[in-house]
Phi, psi and omega in degrees: 000132180278167178302314180301317178296321180293318178299314180297317180300313181293321179296313181291328177301326181267000181059041177263147174275165174298323179298316181296314179297318179299316180295320180295322181269357181061046175228175179277159176297326178298324178297316178299316180299315179297320178297316185291328178270353176086015179272351177206162178238148173289154176287171187298324178297319178292323177300319178295315178301315182297315181296321177293317181297317180274355181056048176229160180284155174301321180302311181289335179289316186254357187308316187277355185259093183297322182293326177290317179302323180288331184276348179279123181247128178245123178263141184284331184257021181291135179275138180286329182226154176247133179281171186300317183293320177297317178300311181296320180294315182289333182260001176090001182293330179298320179295317180298315180297319179296318180295316178298318179299313180296319179297317179299316177300319180293319179296317179297320180293323180292318184269007179269000000 
């Protein structure tokens, strides 16, 4: 059984519509449809949400879907958390702060 079939089975067991499940998971109904037909997969965060929502283990949710199991990549050195400086550096905020600082310095120099 594929992941999509399992999602559909669990959804129908609860007599939920695709719209209801989509609203609960904060995704589009089209995303649910794509998952169920196997043309797309939910991200890992959604998989956790789905397993919690259906009260089943992640293992039992994805166990039968070999293509999904192959596509999951686990890195050994992945950090669980990102500190504030890494976040700011990775998202470009350091550049914004530096530009604001330089503009402020120039304004102060002009008016001094």
